[in-house]
C-alpha positions as CSV (number, residue, x, y, z in Angstrom):
1,M,75.4,36.2,-8.5
2,A,72.2,34.6,-7.2
3,V,74.0,32.9,-4.4
4,L,75.7,36.2,-3.4
5,G,72.3,37.9,-3.5
6,A,70.9,35.3,-1.2
7,L,73.7,36.0,1.3
8,A,72.8,39.7,1.3
9,D,69.0,39.1,1.7
10,Q,67.9,36.9,4.6
11,Q,64.4,36.7,3.1
12,V,65.7,34.7,0.2
13,G,65.1,31.1,1.1
14,K,65.7,29.3,-2.2
15,V,68.4,29.9,-4.7
16,A,69.4,28.1,-8.0
17,Y,73.0,28.2,-9.0
18,I,73.1,27.4,-12.7
19,A,76.6,26.9,-14.2
20,G,77.9,29.6,-11.9
21,A,81.3,30.6,-10.8
22,D,83.0,31.6,-7.6
23,L,84.6,35.0,-8.2
24,S,87.1,34.5,-5.4
25,V,88.5,31.5,-7.2
26,L,88.8,33.6,-10.3
27,A,90.5,36.3,-8.3
28,R,93.1,33.9,-7.0
29,L,93.8,32.7,-10.5
30,L,94.1,36.2,-11.8
31,K,96.4,37.2,-9.0
32,A,98.7,34.1,-9.3
33,D,99.0,33.6,-13.0
34,E,99.9,36.6,-15.2
35,Q,99.4,34.7,-18.4
36,F,95.9,33.6,-17.3
37,R,95.1,37.2,-16.4
38,S,96.4,38.6,-19.7
39,Q,94.3,36.2,-21.7
40,F,91.2,36.7,-19.4
41,E,91.5,40.4,-19.6
42,A,91.8,40.4,-23.4
43,N,88.6,38.2,-23.6
44,L,86.8,40.4,-21.2
45,A,87.7,43.5,-23.1
46,M,86.4,42.0,-26.3
47,D,83.2,40.9,-24.6
48,L,82.7,44.4,-23.1
49,C,83.3,46.0,-26.5
50,E,81.0,43.7,-28.4
51,S,78.2,44.1,-25.8
52,G,78.4,47.8,-25.8
53,T,78.6,47.8,-22.0
54,R,79.8,50.9,-20.4
55,S,82.5,50.0,-17.9
56,P,85.7,51.2,-16.5
57,G,87.5,48.7,-18.7
58,A,88.6,45.1,-18.3
59,Q,91.7,45.9,-16.3
60,A,89.8,47.9,-13.7
61,C,87.0,45.3,-13.5
62,L,89.6,42.6,-12.8
63,D,91.4,44.7,-10.3
64,W,88.1,45.3,-8.5
65,V,87.4,41.5,-8.4
66,I,90.8,40.8,-6.9
67,E,90.5,43.6,-4.3
68,N,87.0,42.3,-3.2
69,A,87.7,38.5,-3.6
70,E,86.8,37.7,0.1
71,Q,83.2,38.9,-0.2
72,F,82.7,36.6,-3.3
73,D,84.1,33.5,-1.6
74,L,81.1,31.1,-1.7
75,V,82.9,28.3,0.0
76,G,83.9,30.7,2.7
77,H,80.3,31.7,3.2
78,A,79.0,28.1,3.2
79,K,78.0,28.3,6.9
80,E,75.8,31.3,6.2
81,L,74.3,29.7,3.1
82,A,73.7,26.2,4.7
83,S,70.3,27.3,6.0
84,K,69.0,28.0,2.5
85,D,67.4,25.6,0.0
86,I,70.1,25.5,-2.7
87,Y,70.0,23.8,-6.1
88,L,73.4,23.5,-7.8
89,I,73.2,22.8,-11.5
90,G,76.0,22.4,-14.0
91,G,77.3,20.6,-17.1
92,W,80.2,18.2,-17.2
93,Q,81.2,19.6,-20.6
94,D,81.5,23.2,-19.3
95,R,84.8,24.9,-19.8
96,G,87.0,25.6,-16.9
97,P,86.2,23.0,-15.5
98,V,83.3,24.6,-13.8
99,V,82.0,21.5,-12.1
100,E,85.3,20.6,-10.4
101,T,86.4,24.2,-9.7
102,F,83.1,25.8,-8.5
103,L,80.2,23.4,-8.0
104,L,81.7,20.4,-6.2
105,P,83.7,22.5,-3.7
106,L,80.6,24.5,-2.9
107,Y,78.5,21.4,-2.6
108,R,81.0,19.8,-0.2
109,A,81.3,22.9,1.9
110,L,77.6,23.2,2.2
111,Q,77.3,19.6,3.2
112,A,80.1,20.0,5.8
113,N,78.1,23.0,7.3
114,G,75.0,20.9,7.7
115,A,72.9,22.1,4.7
116,E,69.7,20.1,4.9
117,H,68.1,21.4,1.7
118,L,70.7,21.0,-0.9
119,R,70.4,19.5,-4.4
120,I,72.9,19.0,-7.2
121,K,72.3,18.0,-10.8
122,I,75.1,17.8,-13.3
123,Y,74.1,17.2,-16.8
124,N,76.2,15.8,-19.7
125,D,76.1,19.1,-21.4
126,D,78.1,22.3,-21.8
127,H,77.8,25.7,-20.1
128,N,74.6,26.7,-21.9
129,L,72.8,23.5,-21.0
130,A,70.9,23.8,-24.3
131,R,70.6,20.1,-24.9
132,V,68.8,19.6,-21.6
133,K,66.8,22.9,-21.5
134,K,63.3,21.3,-21.2
135,S,64.4,18.8,-18.5
136,L,66.2,21.6,-16.6
137,Q,63.2,23.8,-16.8
138,Q,60.9,21.1,-15.5
139,R,63.3,20.3,-12.6
140,I,63.6,23.9,-11.5
141,V,59.8,24.5,-11.7
142,T,59.1,21.3,-9.7
143,W,61.8,22.3,-7.1
144,M,60.4,25.9,-6.8
145,K,56.9,24.6,-6.2
146,H,58.0,22.5,-3.3
147,W,58.9,25.0,-0.6
148,V,60.7,23.5,2.3
C-alpha cells in the first residue's frame, strides 16, 4: 500500500516496501485459478470475521481487487516509481513465495526503468521479519536519515 500511496502523491520521495504484495498478481491468480480463489476467499472471510472488520465480505472484496487490478500493478507503474527512493525488504522464508513473486519482479522493473535510488534487502526470515527486527529497524532509520 505504501508504494501505491507514493504513486498517488508526487510529494512522497521515499517509500519502504516491507514484505509487500502486488495486488495485480493476486488478482490474476484469483481470476485464473478457482481452487486458489476458493481457498483465499475462505481464509479472507475468516480473517475478516476474527478481526471484527466491517466489510462487504470476502467475495465482494476479491471481486473489487480483480476489477481494479490494473491500478495495483506495481511492475506496470515502474516507470512512474523509478524517480523515487525505494527500499524493498523481504524474507526468503515468506510464504507465497513473496520474494520471487513480488519483490524481485518489481526490483527488476524499477532497474529497467532507470531507478537510481533503489535498495533491496532480503533477510533469511519469514513474513514477520521478527528474527531481524532490530537490524531491520536500524537499516530503515539509517536509510530515512540519508535523503537523496
